[in-house]
py3Dmol code that shows the C-alpha trace and the ligand (Angstrom):
import py3Dmol

protein = """\
ATOM      1  CA  MET A   1      45.212 170.231  77.123  1.00  0.00           C
ATOM      2  CA  SER A   2      43.953 169.198  73.550  1.00  0.00           C
ATOM      3  CA  ILE A   3      45.139 166.126  71.844  1.00  0.00           C
ATOM      4  CA  ALA A   4      46.793 168.309  69.274  1.00  0.00           C
ATOM      5  CA  THR A   5      48.953 170.315  71.618  1.00  0.00           C
ATOM      6  CA  ALA A   6      49.782 167.337  73.624  1.00  0.00           C
ATOM      7  CA  ARG A   7      51.635 165.836  70.756  1.00  0.00           C
ATOM      8  CA  PRO A   8      55.393 166.373  70.107  1.00  0.00           C
ATOM      9  CA  GLY A   9      56.298 169.627  68.409  1.00  0.00           C
ATOM     10  CA  PRO A  10      56.632 170.104  64.703  1.00  0.00           C
ATOM     11  CA  ALA A  11      60.389 169.421  65.067  1.00  0.00           C
ATOM     12  CA  THR A  12      59.778 165.651  65.004  1.00  0.00           C
ATOM     13  CA  ARG A  13      57.256 165.682  62.064  1.00  0.00           C
ATOM     14  CA  THR A  14      57.017 164.290  58.635  1.00  0.00           C
ATOM     15  CA  ALA A  15      56.295 166.789  55.769  1.00  0.00           C
ATOM     16  CA  LEU A  16      55.531 166.560  52.048  1.00  0.00           C
ATOM     17  CA  VAL A  17      56.091 169.490  49.857  1.00  0.00           C
ATOM     18  CA  THR A  18      54.846 169.374  46.198  1.00  0.00           C
ATOM     19  CA  GLY A  19      56.416 171.291  43.435  1.00  0.00           C
ATOM     20  CA  ALA A  20      59.631 171.213  45.662  1.00  0.00           C
ATOM     21  CA  GLY A  21      62.107 171.321  42.699  1.00  0.00           C
ATOM     22  CA  ARG A  22      62.577 175.114  42.511  1.00  0.00           C
ATOM     23  CA  GLY A  23      60.953 178.459  43.530  1.00  0.00           C
ATOM     24  CA  ILE A  24      58.527 178.610  46.255  1.00  0.00           C
ATOM     25  CA  GLY A  25      58.361 174.930  46.886  1.00  0.00           C
ATOM     26  CA  ARG A  26      62.198 174.767  47.301  1.00  0.00           C
ATOM     27  CA  ALA A  27      62.065 177.596  49.712  1.00  0.00           C
ATOM     28  CA  ILE A  28      59.379 175.919  51.693  1.00  0.00           C
ATOM     29  CA  ALA A  29      61.100 172.671  51.815  1.00  0.00           C
ATOM     30  CA  GLN A  30      64.371 174.283  53.145  1.00  0.00           C
ATOM     31  CA  ARG A  31      62.395 176.181  55.845  1.00  0.00           C
ATOM     32  CA  LEU A  32      60.703 173.103  57.116  1.00  0.00           C
ATOM     33  CA  SER A  33      64.028 170.899  56.925  1.00  0.00           C
ATOM     34  CA  GLY A  34      65.950 173.740  58.719  1.00  0.00           C
ATOM     35  CA  GLN A  35      63.174 173.728  61.527  1.00  0.00           C
ATOM     36  CA  GLY A  36      63.873 169.900  62.057  1.00  0.00           C
ATOM     37  CA  LEU A  37      61.055 168.253  59.962  1.00  0.00           C
ATOM     38  CA  ARG A  38      62.029 165.398  57.554  1.00  0.00           C
ATOM     39  CA  VAL A  39      60.776 166.452  54.266  1.00  0.00           C
ATOM     40  CA  ALA A  40      59.599 164.451  51.210  1.00  0.00           C
ATOM     41  CA  LEU A  41      59.993 166.291  48.051  1.00  0.00           C
ATOM     42  CA  THR A  42      58.039 165.852  44.843  1.00  0.00           C
ATOM     43  CA  ALA A  43      57.748 167.265  41.206  1.00  0.00           C
ATOM     44  CA  ARG A  44      58.422 165.825  37.822  1.00  0.00           C
ATOM     45  CA  THR A  45      62.062 166.627  37.478  1.00  0.00           C
ATOM     46  CA  GLY A  46      64.182 164.463  39.668  1.00  0.00           C
ATOM     47  CA  GLU A  47      67.314 166.412  39.176  1.00  0.00           C
ATOM     48  CA  GLN A  48      65.837 169.557  40.515  1.00  0.00           C
ATOM     49  CA  LEU A  49      64.453 167.521  43.378  1.00  0.00           C
ATOM     50  CA  GLU A  50      67.993 166.342  44.071  1.00  0.00           C
ATOM     51  CA  GLN A  51      69.207 169.890  44.116  1.00  0.00           C
ATOM     52  CA  THR A  52      66.508 170.976  46.600  1.00  0.00           C
ATOM     53  CA  ALA A  53      67.519 167.921  48.822  1.00  0.00           C
ATOM     54  CA  ALA A  54      71.099 168.967  48.712  1.00  0.00           C
ATOM     55  CA  ALA A  55      70.037 172.408  49.938  1.00  0.00           C
ATOM     56  CA  CYS A  56      68.065 171.019  52.767  1.00  0.00           C
ATOM     57  CA  PRO A  57      70.002 170.496  56.100  1.00  0.00           C
ATOM     58  CA  GLY A  58      67.962 167.487  57.410  1.00  0.00           C
ATOM     59  CA  PRO A  59      66.636 164.279  56.040  1.00  0.00           C
ATOM     60  CA  THR A  60      64.844 164.389  52.570  1.00  0.00           C
ATOM     61  CA  LEU A  61      62.951 161.836  50.602  1.00  0.00           C
ATOM     62  CA  VAL A  62      62.926 162.408  46.775  1.00  0.00           C
ATOM     63  CA  VAL A  63      59.965 161.192  45.043  1.00  0.00           C
ATOM     64  CA  PRO A  64      59.429 162.280  41.287  1.00  0.00           C
ATOM     65  CA  ALA A  65      55.706 162.166  40.029  1.00  0.00           C
ATOM     66  CA  ASP A  66      53.493 163.864  37.710  1.00  0.00           C
ATOM     67  CA  LEU A  67      50.466 165.042  40.046  1.00  0.00           C
ATOM     68  CA  THR A  68      48.261 165.542  37.114  1.00  0.00           C
ATOM     69  CA  ASP A  69      48.533 161.731  36.559  1.00  0.00           C
ATOM     70  CA  PRO A  70      45.593 160.336  38.633  1.00  0.00           C
ATOM     71  CA  SER A  71      48.032 157.609  40.131  1.00  0.00           C
ATOM     72  CA  GLY A  72      50.823 160.172  40.839  1.00  0.00           C
ATOM     73  CA  VAL A  73      49.321 161.438  44.206  1.00  0.00           C
ATOM     74  CA  GLU A  74      49.095 157.834  45.441  1.00  0.00           C
ATOM     75  CA  THR A  75      52.549 156.880  44.292  1.00  0.00           C
ATOM     76  CA  VAL A  76      53.961 159.736  46.389  1.00  0.00           C
ATOM     77  CA  PHE A  77      51.942 159.234  49.547  1.00  0.00           C
ATOM     78  CA  GLY A  78      52.744 155.228  49.289  1.00  0.00           C
ATOM     79  CA  ALA A  79      56.437 155.866  48.911  1.00  0.00           C
ATOM     80  CA  VAL A  80      56.537 158.462  51.779  1.00  0.00           C
ATOM     81  CA  GLU A  81      54.433 156.194  54.083  1.00  0.00           C
ATOM     82  CA  GLN A  82      56.466 153.090  53.366  1.00  0.00           C
ATOM     83  CA  GLU A  83      59.829 155.095  54.408  1.00  0.00           C
ATOM     84  CA  TRP A  84      58.537 157.355  57.215  1.00  0.00           C
ATOM     85  CA  GLY A  85      54.881 156.771  57.943  1.00  0.00           C
ATOM     86  CA  ALA A  86      52.083 159.093  57.848  1.00  0.00           C
ATOM     87  CA  ILE A  87      52.353 162.597  56.471  1.00  0.00           C
ATOM     88  CA  GLU A  88      51.664 165.233  59.133  1.00  0.00           C
ATOM     89  CA  VAL A  89      52.478 168.466  57.234  1.00  0.00           C
ATOM     90  CA  LEU A  90      51.177 168.825  53.643  1.00  0.00           C
ATOM     91  CA  VAL A  91      52.274 171.588  51.504  1.00  0.00           C
ATOM     92  CA  ALA A  92      50.462 171.395  48.109  1.00  0.00           C
ATOM     93  CA  ASN A  93      52.554 173.954  46.270  1.00  0.00           C
ATOM     94  CA  ALA A  94      52.830 172.417  42.639  1.00  0.00           C
ATOM     95  CA  GLY A  95      51.206 174.850  40.088  1.00  0.00           C
ATOM     96  CA  ALA A  96      51.709 176.682  36.922  1.00  0.00           C
ATOM     97  CA  GLY A  97      49.950 179.434  34.779  1.00  0.00           C
ATOM     98  CA  VAL A  98      49.145 179.808  31.237  1.00  0.00           C
ATOM     99  CA  SER A  99      48.070 183.245  29.785  1.00  0.00           C
ATOM    100  CA  ALA A 100      45.476 183.656  26.961  1.00  0.00           C
ATOM    101  CA  PRO A 101      42.522 185.840  26.216  1.00  0.00           C
ATOM    102  CA  LEU A 102      39.260 184.124  27.272  1.00  0.00           C
ATOM    103  CA  ALA A 103      38.138 183.624  23.853  1.00  0.00           C
ATOM    104  CA  LYS A 104      41.370 181.952  22.828  1.00  0.00           C
ATOM    105  CA  THR A 105      41.708 179.717  25.785  1.00  0.00           C
ATOM    106  CA  THR A 106      41.666 176.167  24.603  1.00  0.00           C
ATOM    107  CA  ASP A 107      39.961 173.110  26.241  1.00  0.00           C
ATOM    108  CA  GLU A 108      43.425 171.725  26.840  1.00  0.00           C
ATOM    109  CA  GLN A 109      44.597 174.726  28.665  1.00  0.00           C
ATOM    110  CA  TRP A 110      41.466 174.891  30.717  1.00  0.00           C
ATOM    111  CA  ARG A 111      41.860 171.109  31.564  1.00  0.00           C
ATOM    112  CA  GLN A 112      45.676 171.458  32.374  1.00  0.00           C
ATOM    113  CA  MET A 113      45.060 174.495  34.697  1.00  0.00           C
ATOM    114  CA  LEU A 114      42.297 172.652  36.722  1.00  0.00           C
ATOM    115  CA  ASP A 115      44.315 169.244  36.780  1.00  0.00           C
ATOM    116  CA  LEU A 116      47.238 170.970  38.200  1.00  0.00           C
ATOM    117  CA  ASN A 117      46.085 173.760  40.440  1.00  0.00           C
ATOM    118  CA  LEU A 118      42.711 172.422  41.628  1.00  0.00           C
ATOM    119  CA  THR A 119      42.314 168.556  41.206  1.00  0.00           C
ATOM    120  CA  ALA A 120      45.967 167.610  42.276  1.00  0.00           C
ATOM    121  CA  PRO A 121      45.644 169.630  45.559  1.00  0.00           C
ATOM    122  CA  PHE A 122      42.134 168.052  45.986  1.00  0.00           C
ATOM    123  CA  ARG A 123      43.621 164.513  45.629  1.00  0.00           C
ATOM    124  CA  CYS A 124      46.629 165.238  47.978  1.00  0.00           C
ATOM    125  CA  LEU A 125      44.186 166.641  50.598  1.00  0.00           C
ATOM    126  CA  ARG A 126      41.626 163.674  50.204  1.00  0.00           C
ATOM    127  CA  ARG A 127      44.761 161.281  50.630  1.00  0.00           C
ATOM    128  CA  ALA A 128      46.364 163.123  53.658  1.00  0.00           C
ATOM    129  CA  VAL A 129      43.185 163.839  55.876  1.00  0.00           C
ATOM    130  CA  PRO A 130      42.206 160.528  57.240  1.00  0.00           C
ATOM    131  CA  SER A 131      45.609 159.718  58.908  1.00  0.00           C
ATOM    132  CA  MET A 132      45.884 163.353  60.166  1.00  0.00           C
ATOM    133  CA  VAL A 133      42.366 163.053  61.608  1.00  0.00           C
ATOM    134  CA  GLU A 134      43.107 159.672  63.189  1.00  0.00           C
ATOM    135  CA  HIS A 135      46.237 161.061  64.822  1.00  0.00           C
ATOM    136  CA  GLY A 136      44.410 164.234  65.832  1.00  0.00           C
ATOM    137  CA  TYR A 137      47.036 166.332  64.225  1.00  0.00           C
ATOM    138  CA  GLY A 138      47.688 167.803  60.768  1.00  0.00           C
ATOM    139  CA  ARG A 139      48.783 171.077  59.027  1.00  0.00           C
ATOM    140  CA  ILE A 140      47.739 171.513  55.447  1.00  0.00           C
ATOM    141  CA  VAL A 141      49.024 174.579  53.421  1.00  0.00           C
ATOM    142  CA  VAL A 142      47.857 174.955  49.906  1.00  0.00           C
ATOM    143  CA  VAL A 143      49.900 177.584  47.802  1.00  0.00           C
ATOM    144  CA  ALA A 144      47.189 179.389  45.841  1.00  0.00           C
ATOM    145  CA  SER A 145      47.768 183.020  44.486  1.00  0.00           C
ATOM    146  CA  VAL A 146      46.160 186.370  44.779  1.00  0.00           C
ATOM    147  CA  ALA A 147      44.430 185.032  41.680  1.00  0.00           C
ATOM    148  CA  ALA A 148      42.387 182.957  44.007  1.00  0.00           C
ATOM    149  CA  LYS A 149      40.702 186.349  45.304  1.00  0.00           C
ATOM    150  CA  VAL A 150      41.017 188.701  42.381  1.00  0.00           C
ATOM    151  CA  GLY A 151      40.432 188.583  38.687  1.00  0.00           C
ATOM    152  CA  GLU A 152      43.244 189.780  36.188  1.00  0.00           C
ATOM    153  CA  PRO A 153      42.912 189.730  32.347  1.00  0.00           C
ATOM    154  CA  TYR A 154      44.247 186.889  30.401  1.00  0.00           C
ATOM    155  CA  ILE A 155      44.623 184.214  33.035  1.00  0.00           C
ATOM    156  CA  SER A 156      40.896 183.111  33.384  1.00  0.00           C
ATOM    157  CA  ALA A 157      41.749 179.366  33.536  1.00  0.00           C
ATOM    158  CA  TYR A 158      44.441 179.842  36.094  1.00  0.00           C
ATOM    159  CA  THR A 159      42.327 182.319  38.248  1.00  0.00           C
ATOM    160  CA  ALA A 160      39.259 179.792  37.983  1.00  0.00           C
ATOM    161  CA  ALA A 161      41.563 177.010  39.291  1.00  0.00           C
ATOM    162  CA  LYS A 162      43.001 179.058  42.093  1.00  0.00           C
ATOM    163  CA  HIS A 163      39.632 180.404  43.272  1.00  0.00           C
ATOM    164  CA  GLY A 164      38.558 176.828  43.291  1.00  0.00           C
ATOM    165  CA  VAL A 165      41.364 175.693  45.514  1.00  0.00           C
ATOM    166  CA  LEU A 166      40.740 178.487  48.036  1.00  0.00           C
ATOM    167  CA  GLY A 167      36.994 177.098  48.026  1.00  0.00           C
ATOM    168  CA  LEU A 168      38.450 173.702  48.863  1.00  0.00           C
ATOM    169  CA  VAL A 169      40.720 175.002  51.560  1.00  0.00           C
ATOM    170  CA  ARG A 170      37.850 176.927  53.338  1.00  0.00           C
ATOM    171  CA  SER A 171      35.530 173.935  53.143  1.00  0.00           C
ATOM    172  CA  ALA A 172      38.044 171.395  54.468  1.00  0.00           C
ATOM    173  CA  ALA A 173      39.052 173.910  57.271  1.00  0.00           C
ATOM    174  CA  ALA A 174      35.362 174.091  58.385  1.00  0.00           C
ATOM    175  CA  GLU A 175      34.862 170.433  57.995  1.00  0.00           C
ATOM    176  CA  LEU A 176      38.169 169.512  60.059  1.00  0.00           C
ATOM    177  CA  ALA A 177      38.190 172.340  62.579  1.00  0.00           C
ATOM    178  CA  ARG A 178      37.584 170.279  65.671  1.00  0.00           C
ATOM    179  CA  SER A 179      40.089 167.557  64.464  1.00  0.00           C
ATOM    180  CA  GLY A 180      43.368 168.973  65.155  1.00  0.00           C
ATOM    181  CA  VAL A 181      43.923 169.511  61.448  1.00  0.00           C
ATOM    182  CA  THR A 182      44.402 172.952  60.092  1.00  0.00           C
ATOM    183  CA  VAL A 183      43.999 173.994  56.321  1.00  0.00           C
ATOM    184  CA  ASN A 184      45.117 177.430  55.069  1.00  0.00           C
ATOM    185  CA  ALA A 185      46.021 178.832  51.554  1.00  0.00           C
ATOM    186  CA  LEU A 186      48.860 181.200  50.820  1.00  0.00           C
ATOM    187  CA  CYS A 187      47.959 183.833  48.337  1.00  0.00           C
ATOM    188  CA  PRO A 188      51.216 185.326  46.981  1.00  0.00           C
ATOM    189  CA  GLY A 189      51.453 188.184  44.534  1.00  0.00           C
ATOM    190  CA  TYR A 190      54.514 188.051  42.176  1.00  0.00           C
ATOM    191  CA  VAL A 191      57.274 186.144  43.570  1.00  0.00           C
ATOM    192  CA  ASP A 192      60.826 185.970  42.432  1.00  0.00           C
ATOM    193  CA  THR A 193      60.758 182.433  40.996  1.00  0.00           C
ATOM    194  CA  PRO A 194      61.330 180.686  37.611  1.00  0.00           C
ATOM    195  CA  MET A 195      57.487 180.943  37.107  1.00  0.00           C
ATOM    196  CA  THR A 196      57.657 184.719  37.284  1.00  0.00           C
ATOM    197  CA  ASP A 197      60.728 184.820  34.989  1.00  0.00           C
ATOM    198  CA  GLY A 198      58.362 182.993  32.435  1.00  0.00           C
ATOM    199  CA  THR A 199      55.771 185.866  33.030  1.00  0.00           C
ATOM    200  CA  VAL A 200      58.435 188.429  32.374  1.00  0.00           C
ATOM    201  CA  ALA A 201      59.588 186.759  29.197  1.00  0.00           C
ATOM    202  CA  GLY A 202      55.785 186.752  27.986  1.00  0.00           C
ATOM    203  CA  ILE A 203      55.347 190.487  28.859  1.00  0.00           C
ATOM    204  CA  SER A 204      58.622 191.181  26.718  1.00  0.00           C
ATOM    205  CA  ASP A 205      57.429 189.032  23.708  1.00  0.00           C
ATOM    206  CA  LEU A 206      54.009 190.448  23.898  1.00  0.00           C
ATOM    207  CA  THR A 207      54.882 194.226  24.406  1.00  0.00           C
ATOM    208  CA  GLY A 208      58.556 194.325  23.034  1.00  0.00           C
ATOM    209  CA  ARG A 209      59.689 195.715  26.434  1.00  0.00           C
ATOM    210  CA  SER A 210      63.047 194.583  27.764  1.00  0.00           C
ATOM    211  CA  ALA A 211      63.159 191.957  30.428  1.00  0.00           C
ATOM    212  CA  GLU A 212      64.090 194.617  32.952  1.00  0.00           C
ATOM    213  CA  GLU A 213      61.144 196.862  31.862  1.00  0.00           C
ATOM    214  CA  ALA A 214      58.823 193.987  32.109  1.00  0.00           C
ATOM    215  CA  ARG A 215      59.988 193.090  35.604  1.00  0.00           C
ATOM    216  CA  ALA A 216      59.573 196.524  36.797  1.00  0.00           C
ATOM    217  CA  VAL A 217      55.931 196.426  35.650  1.00  0.00           C
ATOM    218  CA  LEU A 218      55.386 193.492  37.999  1.00  0.00           C
ATOM    219  CA  GLU A 219      57.338 195.174  40.893  1.00  0.00           C
ATOM    220  CA  ARG A 220      55.055 198.359  40.591  1.00  0.00           C
ATOM    221  CA  LYS A 221      52.050 196.124  40.945  1.00  0.00           C
ATOM    222  CA  GLN A 222      52.898 195.497  44.569  1.00  0.00           C
ATOM    223  CA  PRO A 223      52.724 198.658  46.847  1.00  0.00           C
ATOM    224  CA  ILE A 224      56.186 197.492  48.507  1.00  0.00           C
ATOM    225  CA  GLY A 225      57.755 198.174  44.986  1.00  0.00           C
ATOM    226  CA  ARG A 226      59.414 194.620  44.543  1.00  0.00           C
ATOM    227  CA  LEU A 227      58.780 191.066  44.042  1.00  0.00           C
ATOM    228  CA  VAL A 228      57.993 188.982  47.065  1.00  0.00           C
ATOM    229  CA  GLY A 229      60.983 186.566  47.845  1.00  0.00           C
ATOM    230  CA  PRO A 230      60.249 182.870  48.022  1.00  0.00           C
ATOM    231  CA  ASP A 231      61.602 183.006  51.602  1.00  0.00           C
ATOM    232  CA  GLU A 232      58.861 185.356  52.513  1.00  0.00           C
ATOM    233  CA  VAL A 233      56.265 182.903  51.305  1.00  0.00           C
ATOM    234  CA  ALA A 234      58.149 180.207  53.414  1.00  0.00           C
ATOM    235  CA  ASP A 235      57.592 182.485  56.523  1.00  0.00           C
ATOM    236  CA  ALA A 236      53.905 182.383  55.999  1.00  0.00           C
ATOM    237  CA  ALA A 237      53.955 178.454  55.504  1.00  0.00           C
ATOM    238  CA  TRP A 238      55.930 178.095  58.627  1.00  0.00           C
ATOM    239  CA  LEU A 239      53.385 180.308  60.540  1.00  0.00           C
ATOM    240  CA  CYS A 240      50.629 178.024  59.402  1.00  0.00           C
ATOM    241  CA  VAL A 241      52.675 174.986  60.677  1.00  0.00           C
ATOM    242  CA  THR A 242      53.381 176.346  63.984  1.00  0.00           C
ATOM    243  CA  THR A 243      50.124 177.456  65.037  1.00  0.00           C
ATOM    244  CA  GLY A 244      46.747 175.437  65.628  1.00  0.00           C
ATOM    245  CA  ALA A 245      44.470 178.661  65.815  1.00  0.00           C
ATOM    246  CA  ILE A 246      44.901 179.883  62.025  1.00  0.00           C
ATOM    247  CA  THR A 247      42.578 177.777  59.828  1.00  0.00           C
ATOM    248  CA  GLY A 248      40.479 178.449  56.815  1.00  0.00           C
ATOM    249  CA  GLN A 249      42.352 181.334  55.683  1.00  0.00           C
ATOM    250  CA  GLY A 250      43.882 182.728  52.434  1.00  0.00           C
ATOM    251  CA  ILE A 251      46.953 184.712  53.632  1.00  0.00           C
ATOM    252  CA  ASN A 252      47.801 187.379  51.151  1.00  0.00           C
ATOM    253  CA  ILE A 253      51.600 187.863  50.720  1.00  0.00           C
ATOM    254  CA  ASP A 254      51.586 190.462  47.954  1.00  0.00           C
ATOM    255  CA  GLY A 255      53.334 193.399  49.523  1.00  0.00           C
ATOM    256  CA  GLY A 256      49.974 195.073  50.457  1.00  0.00           C
ATOM    257  CA  ALA A 257      48.310 194.925  47.106  1.00  0.00           C
ATOM    258  CA  HIS A 258      45.074 193.422  48.450  1.00  0.00           C
ATOM    259  CA  GLN A 259      43.560 193.813  51.803  1.00  0.00           C
ATOM    260  CA  SER A 260      41.048 191.074  52.009  1.00  0.00           C
TER     261      SER A 260
END
"""
ligand_1 = """\
48
LIG
N 55.677 182.836 41.110
C 54.700 183.717 41.410
O 54.670 184.780 41.296
C 53.388 183.020 42.021
C 52.447 183.977 42.521
C 51.373 183.263 43.157
C 51.141 181.993 43.325
N 52.141 181.241 42.823
C 51.909 179.635 42.999
O 53.009 179.259 43.868
C 53.238 177.769 43.376
C 54.767 177.634 43.116
O 54.993 178.531 42.001
P 56.579 178.897 41.671
O 56.710 180.492 41.368
O 57.440 178.323 42.574
O 56.622 177.952 40.308
P 57.979 177.305 39.607
O 59.223 177.975 39.830
O 57.447 177.051 38.232
O 57.727 175.865 40.442
C 56.718 175.060 40.152
C 56.918 173.626 40.829
O 55.866 172.755 40.521
C 56.161 171.578 39.874
N 55.231 171.155 38.950
C 54.702 171.782 37.875
N 53.814 170.984 37.165
C 53.890 169.754 37.976
C 53.217 168.558 37.851
N 52.349 168.314 36.734
N 53.194 167.593 38.825
C 54.139 167.759 39.754
N 54.918 168.884 39.918
C 54.745 170.019 39.150
C 57.598 172.028 39.112
O 58.324 170.954 38.845
P 58.315 170.220 37.350
O 58.146 171.059 36.344
O 59.764 169.550 37.431
O 57.228 169.156 37.576
C 58.196 173.038 40.149
O 58.892 172.136 40.991
C 52.293 177.595 42.181
O 51.058 176.837 42.674
C 51.971 178.935 41.639
O 50.758 178.950 41.092
C 53.319 181.672 42.261
"""
view = py3Dmol.view(width=600, height=400)
view.addModel(protein, "pdb")
view.setStyle({"model": 0}, {"cartoon": {"style": "trace"}})
view.addModel(ligand_1, "xyz")
view.setStyle({"model": 1}, {"stick": {}})
view.zoomTo()
view.show()
């Protein structure tokens, strides 16, 4: 029996979910909590984190922070370790997108996209890995996007950051394969969250379509003919937590839109 499988099951473990205030992060936090993990929650907006905590059945720890601040990751990990000890399950989910034609993408937008969607997950992994390796067990799940695998117009900075974070996941998984630590990315299509509400509003503004028509455009992009539910992304996150044999993957959760 390996060191990893000899340890207690996931029900006793400590998790950190970034971007846990709403949308996908909230759904994953609820799922992990429902499965018995104690779950630390971080994002900038404390009020939303408290709402997530109230929706979780088990122990939670609310640690508001801006993860694009170079000290933000250290603040969060330090607070969790002080309260509960080492983080064993890391879900790096916090993220956001901006839309602009390539030629109009500003340096500031480019920097924001890389800071939040690539550098913040890198800092989280770098901080989480040593204690996971030391204990012979860890689960890291990065919420990337189908934009980690394919290019779509008007989201070049977001797409570059998400492609980058999938590269980070693949390299980390290769490096850690024998350590009991798995590293995977989730690659959702359009998910029914506040972020997608923003995308719908943007399409409406740009095209004059109603919100319903704009939403239908996104629904039609996915062969299942609807948006993905946040709970369905949480299903995939839980799969990555429960198995030690899936690592280095970018798991598409996009209703069949992409088959690689
Ligand atoms: N929705 C989709 O269709 C979709 C598709 C593919 C991939 N994704 C990815 O899935 C992840 C979650 O998306 P979502 O749809 O759930 O988005 P959302 O509803 O906008 O939630 C994003 C979460 O990230 C947090 N966050 C944003 N900036 C932050 C910062 N600087 N520091 C710390 N936390 C920050 C937000 O809280 P605060 O604003 O309070 O900080 C919020 O809790 C993102 O990485 C996104 O790229 C989403």
